[in-house]
N, C-alpha and C positions, 0 to 999 in steps of 0.2 A: 917369518918371525914366529916364535913359539908363544902361544897364548898364555901359558903359565908364566913365562918370563915377563910378558907385558903386564899381566896382572900384578906380579911381584913388584915391577917397577912403579906401577901406579900406587901401590900401597906404600912403597918406600918414599915416593915423592910427597905423599900426604902424611907420613909418619903414623900409619895405622897398621893394626895387626889383622890377621885373618878373622878373628872374632869381631873386630870393629867393622870390617867390610861386610861381614855376615849381617850385622845389625843394620848398617847403612842401606844395604840392598833389600832388607826385609825378609831374609831367609830365616827359617827356624833353626837350621843347623849348618855347619860348615861343609857338610858332605856335598851339597850341590856345587859349591864353588870349587872344591877340591876336584870333583869330577871334570869340571870345565878346564881347570888348570892342567889336568893330566890327559886331556883330549879323550875323555871317556864319556862325554855327555852326548845325548842325542841332538839332532838338528833342532828339535823343538825346545829343548833345554837351553841350547846356545842362543836361540832367538830370544827366549825369555830373559836370559842373563844379559844379553846386549841391551835389551830394552830397560832393564833395571839399572844398568850402568849409565845409560843415557839419561834416565830420569833422575838419578840420585847423585851422580858424580859430575862435577863441572870439569870436563876434559878440555884441555887446550886443543887447538887445531892439530898440532903435531901428535898429541896423545890420541886424538880421534882417528887420525890416519893409521897410526901404528896398531891401534886396537882393531880397526876394521880389517887391516891386512892380516892380522893374526887369526881372526875368525875365519 
């Protein structure tokens, strides 16, 4: 599963935009999230992103599985 697609599905399910997600996860700009979505992020950045998602979005069990598989 493509991480960009999973992130897009998470945003769609919550009715939020990339700007909303940026604020929810505590990023200063969208760039970090866009890099993750395009598979251009470092392993360290992916780990940080995963932690922020886990801390700030209440994922269902199915969403958690899909997210983990995509990473």
